[in-house]
C-alpha positions as CSV (number, residue, x, y, z in Angstrom):
1,M,-101.6,51.2,-97.1
2,A,-100.6,52.7,-100.4
3,N,-101.0,50.5,-103.5
4,I,-99.5,52.8,-106.1
5,K,-95.7,52.6,-106.6
6,S,-95.1,56.3,-106.4
7,A,-97.2,56.6,-103.2
8,K,-95.1,53.8,-101.6
9,K,-92.0,55.7,-102.6
10,R,-93.3,58.9,-101.1
11,I,-93.9,57.1,-97.8
12,L,-90.3,55.9,-97.7
13,V,-88.9,59.3,-98.6
14,S,-91.0,61.1,-96.1
15,E,-89.9,58.7,-93.3
16,R,-86.3,59.2,-94.3
17,N,-86.7,63.0,-94.3
18,A,-88.5,62.9,-90.9
19,E,-85.6,60.9,-89.4
20,R,-83.1,63.4,-90.8
21,N,-85.1,66.4,-89.6
22,K,-85.4,64.8,-86.1
23,A,-81.7,64.3,-85.8
24,I,-81.0,67.9,-86.9
25,K,-83.5,69.3,-84.5
26,S,-82.1,67.2,-81.7
27,G,-78.6,68.6,-82.4
28,V,-79.9,72.1,-82.4
29,K,-81.7,71.6,-79.1
30,T,-78.5,70.2,-77.5
31,S,-76.4,73.2,-78.6
32,V,-79.1,75.6,-77.4
33,K,-79.1,73.9,-74.0
34,K,-75.3,74.3,-73.8
35,V,-75.7,78.0,-74.3
36,Y,-78.3,78.4,-71.5
37,S,-76.4,76.1,-69.1
38,A,-73.2,78.3,-69.7
39,I,-75.4,81.3,-68.9
40,E,-76.7,79.7,-65.8
41,S,-73.2,78.9,-64.6
42,G,-72.1,82.5,-65.3
43,D,-69.2,81.7,-67.6
44,K,-69.3,84.4,-70.3
45,A,-66.5,82.9,-72.4
46,A,-68.1,79.5,-72.5
47,A,-71.5,81.1,-73.3
48,Q,-69.9,83.1,-76.2
49,S,-68.3,80.0,-77.7
50,A,-71.5,77.9,-77.2
51,L,-73.5,80.7,-78.8
52,T,-71.2,80.6,-81.9
53,A,-71.6,76.8,-82.2
54,A,-75.4,77.0,-81.6
55,T,-75.8,79.8,-84.2
56,K,-73.9,77.7,-86.7
57,S,-76.0,74.6,-86.1
58,I,-79.3,76.6,-86.3
59,D,-78.1,78.3,-89.6
60,M,-77.3,74.9,-91.0
61,A,-80.7,73.5,-90.0
62,T,-82.3,76.5,-91.7
63,S,-80.4,76.0,-94.9
64,K,-81.6,72.4,-95.0
65,G,-85.2,73.5,-94.6
66,V,-85.7,72.1,-91.1
67,Y,-86.4,75.5,-89.6
68,H,-88.1,78.6,-91.1
69,K,-85.9,81.6,-91.5
70,N,-87.8,83.7,-89.0
71,T,-87.8,80.8,-86.4
72,S,-84.0,80.5,-86.6
73,S,-83.6,84.3,-86.4
74,R,-85.8,84.4,-83.3
75,K,-83.8,81.6,-81.6
76,V,-80.4,83.2,-82.4
77,S,-81.6,86.6,-81.3
78,R,-82.9,85.4,-78.0
79,M,-79.8,83.5,-77.2
80,A,-77.5,86.4,-78.2
81,Q,-79.6,88.8,-76.1
82,A,-79.3,86.4,-73.1
83,V,-75.5,86.1,-73.5
84,N,-75.1,89.9,-73.9
85,K,-77.1,90.5,-70.7
86,M,-74.5,88.6,-68.7
87,D,-72.2,90.5,-66.4
């Protein structure tokens, strides 16, 4: 356990940030699952709208520093490619 005041504060701040990051990542995962479930069902319109929402949530997570820029680009690219392959 930390004895120094600044170290105690860092522990609290890091726990708070970890909670925030976990919530943001969970929201991104949910939106990504919606895209892939729409693809599975074959509904292109639903997949397109879910893709837009998922892209927005991923971009917001990236701007908050939860995801690296390349990670978010890769996720969006793969989702867009999967939606575009639909007939």
